[in-house]
N, C-alpha and C positions, 0 to 999 in steps of 0.2 A: 175468488178462489182460484189461486196461479196456477195455470197450467202442471200437470208433472213432467216432469222432464225425459225425452227422449232415450232412450236404451239403444247405447252405441255398438254396433257387431265388427268385429274385428274380421274382417273378410282377407285370404288370399286367392290369387291367381296364375294360371301359369300362361304364359305367353310360348306355346310350344313350337317349335317352327322348325319343319323337317331340313332335308339337303338342298332341296329347291329354293326355301325361301319362302312356303307358305305355311299357314298357323293352321293351328288344332284350334277349334270352337263349337260350342258344344249348345247345342239348345236345351232349354228349360224345359221342364216337365209340365204337363197342363195341370198339374194342381198344385202346382208350387207357386209361390210367391213372384209377379212378373212372370205370367206361364209363357210359355211357347219362346221366348224370348231368345235370343242368341250370346253367348259370355265366352268368357275363356275359362277353362274348368278351373275348380277350385272350390274354395266354402267359406265357412265358418271354423274359426281359429277357435278352439275349445281350452277351459281354464287350464294353465297349467302345461299349455304345449307350446312350443316355438313356431312361428311362422311358415318354417320349413318342412316340421313333421307337420304343420296340419294340411301344409300344401300335396305332399307326399299319400298322405292318408286318403285324401279326399277324390285325389286325382286316381290310388290303385279300387276305393270305392265307387266309382263314377266311370269308370273306363277300363279296369285292370290293367294299366299301365303303371311302370315304377318313373317317376322323372327324377332329374336332379336340376336345380337350379346352374344359372351361367352366369348370373352376373345378381347387383345387386337392385332391390327394388325400388319400384316408381310408386311412389307413394300419392295420394289423396283422400278427402275427405268429403263424402257426398251425405245432403241432408235428405231423406224424404219425410213424407207426412209423417207414421208412424214410429221411425227410426232412423239413427245416423249411421253412417258405410264408414268403417275405420278403412279401405280400400289400399291392399297392397299388391305389385302386379309385379312375378319375376318372369326373368329370361329364363326358358329351361328349356331340354331337352330329354327325350324317352329313352331311357338306358334297357329298359326290359319289358316284351311285351309289345302286343300290337294293339291298338284301342278295339273294345268290345261296348255297345250299349248297354251298361246295367244301370246307372244312376244319371241316365240321362235320356233326352229323348230322342236325339238323333246328333249326329256327330258329323261334320266336313272339314277338310282343310282345305286352305284358300287364300288365294293370295293378297300381299296389302291392298293394293287397286280393287279387289272384290271385298275386301271390311262394308263396304260402305252399300252394299245390295243387302244386307240383314239387316233388321231389327234386335240395337242392345240397351242394352238397362244404359241410364246417364252415368252411372261408376265408370263401366266400359268406354265410356267415350273419350277419357283425354288418352288411353293407352292405343286407343285406334288413330287417333291425330298425329301419335307420337309415330307409332309403328308404319305409318303413311309415308310421313314426312321422312324419319329415318331410309326409305326405302325411294324417296322421290318419286311417287307414283300420283 
């Protein structure tokens, strides 16, 4: 009997940069998939939702801030054991509010050079490598 095909999840994330060149990263909740790993904030795109609408909704739910994308997404696909992630990472900035821990375990502002000090899911790794290369760190 053939193995059932894996489910594909469309996921969006924001590479939120402040005026000093630091990026906002969040730590996954202990009971979430890939618990306590760090990631760029975001989440799943719901049926009928645009990527940007999902990004704004997810970040408002997790951090109580409103973001605006500032450029096109970098995209990649990553296969995990039980599903495939169709990942889209947007450069973004906060336009309203200050981050608060609502749907995340923790958050931090880190420089591109510090990103390597945190454990991220594999799907975030391409974005990290791109940012580190961009800033020459």
